[in-house]
C-alpha positions as CSV (number, residue, x, y, z in Angstrom):
1,M,169.0,168.6,99.2
2,N,169.9,168.3,95.5
3,S,171.2,164.8,96.0
4,L,167.8,163.7,97.4
5,V,165.9,164.7,94.3
6,P,167.1,161.8,92.1
7,V,166.5,159.4,94.9
8,L,162.9,160.7,95.5
9,A,162.2,160.6,91.8
10,A,163.4,157.0,91.6
11,L,161.2,156.0,94.6
12,M,158.2,157.6,93.1
13,L,158.7,155.9,89.8
14,A,159.2,152.5,91.4
15,S,156.1,152.9,93.6
16,T,154.0,153.9,90.6
17,V,155.1,150.8,88.6
18,V,154.3,148.5,91.6
19,F,150.9,150.2,92.1
20,A,150.0,149.9,88.4
21,A,151.0,146.2,88.3
22,G,149.0,145.5,91.4
23,E,146.0,147.3,90.0
24,A,146.2,145.4,86.8
25,I,146.2,142.1,88.7
26,L,143.2,143.1,90.8
27,S,141.1,144.6,88.1
28,S,141.2,141.6,85.7
29,P,139.0,138.8,87.2
30,L,139.3,135.4,85.6
31,Q,136.6,135.0,82.9
32,P,136.1,131.8,81.0
33,A,137.2,131.7,77.4
34,P,134.3,132.9,75.2
35,D,134.1,129.5,73.6
36,A,134.2,127.5,76.9
37,L,131.1,125.4,77.4
38,G,129.4,123.5,80.2
39,Q,126.3,121.3,80.2
40,L,122.9,122.0,81.8
41,L,121.1,118.7,82.5
42,V,117.4,119.2,83.4
43,S,115.3,116.3,84.5
44,R,111.6,115.9,85.2
45,D,110.3,113.2,87.5
46,E,108.1,110.5,86.0
47,T,105.7,110.9,88.8
48,A,105.1,114.6,88.0
49,A,102.1,116.3,89.4
50,N,100.6,116.6,85.9
51,A,101.2,115.6,82.3
52,C,101.6,119.1,81.1
53,D,104.9,119.9,79.3
54,I,107.3,122.2,81.0
55,E,109.1,124.8,78.9
56,L,112.8,125.4,79.7
57,Y,114.2,128.8,78.9
58,V,118.0,129.6,78.9
59,Q,118.9,133.3,78.5
60,N,115.2,134.0,77.8
61,E,115.1,131.7,74.8
62,L,112.9,128.6,74.8
63,V,115.3,125.6,74.4
64,A,113.2,122.6,75.3
65,Q,109.8,121.3,76.2
66,I,110.1,118.5,78.8
67,A,107.4,115.8,79.4
68,P,107.2,113.7,82.6
69,G,110.1,111.3,82.8
70,Q,112.2,113.2,80.3
71,S,115.7,114.7,80.7
72,V,117.4,117.2,78.4
73,S,121.1,118.1,78.1
74,I,121.9,121.5,76.7
75,P,125.3,123.0,76.0
76,V,125.6,126.4,77.6
77,P,128.3,129.0,77.7
78,A,130.5,129.0,80.8
79,G,129.8,131.8,83.2
80,E,126.5,133.1,84.7
81,I,123.4,132.0,82.8
82,A,119.7,132.9,83.3
83,V,117.3,129.9,83.5
84,R,113.5,129.7,83.9
85,V,110.8,127.1,83.6
86,A,107.1,127.5,82.8
87,R,104.2,125.2,82.6
88,N,102.9,125.1,79.0
89,G,99.5,126.9,79.1
90,S,97.8,124.9,76.3
91,G,94.7,122.8,76.9
92,Y,93.7,122.2,80.5
93,C,97.2,123.1,81.7
94,G,97.2,126.5,83.2
95,K,100.2,128.6,82.4
96,A,102.5,128.8,85.4
97,V,105.7,130.9,84.8
98,G,108.6,130.3,87.2
99,S,110.7,133.2,88.5
100,P,114.0,133.8,86.7
101,Q,116.9,131.9,88.3
102,S,120.6,132.0,87.6
103,A,123.5,129.5,87.7
104,I,127.2,129.9,87.3
105,I,128.6,127.2,85.1
106,Q,132.3,126.4,85.0
107,P,133.9,125.2,81.7
108,G,133.4,121.5,81.3
109,E,130.9,121.3,84.3
110,V,127.7,119.3,84.0
111,R,125.0,121.0,86.3
112,H,122.1,118.7,87.0
113,L,118.8,120.4,87.9
114,R,115.4,118.9,88.4
115,I,112.0,120.5,87.8
116,V,109.9,121.0,90.9
117,Q,106.2,122.0,90.7
118,N,103.1,122.3,92.7
119,Q,99.7,123.7,92.0
120,H,100.9,127.3,92.1
121,E,104.6,127.4,91.0
122,V,107.3,125.6,89.0
123,F,111.0,126.0,89.5
124,L,114.4,124.4,89.2
125,A,116.3,122.8,92.1
126,P,119.6,121.0,92.4
127,A,119.2,117.3,91.6
128,A,120.5,114.7,94.0
129,D,122.9,112.6,91.9
């Protein structure tokens, strides 16, 4: 019995090391480097339903106003970003705020989205490149 104690202790120690190493691998998902960037390219059709500017928000910050036929390219941090568009409410343009959307941008990726709108809503959709 005394000869089994060192063997059991060694087995317990070895299994603890293997378990801890496996847990460290599983618990650290790959995250992009904090300074890794991608590009968000947002386009608006020249034959838009109206001439009202569309406001583009990234991470709840207004980053551009887009007129019909315009495109903007914005550097964004890699990872999940919140995006939203809204029709500018000045003049005869009634304010229409789109629902928040999200996109996962990989480092170096260029994500092309287009503005879609009708009488009641405005939102972003993938662009057919």
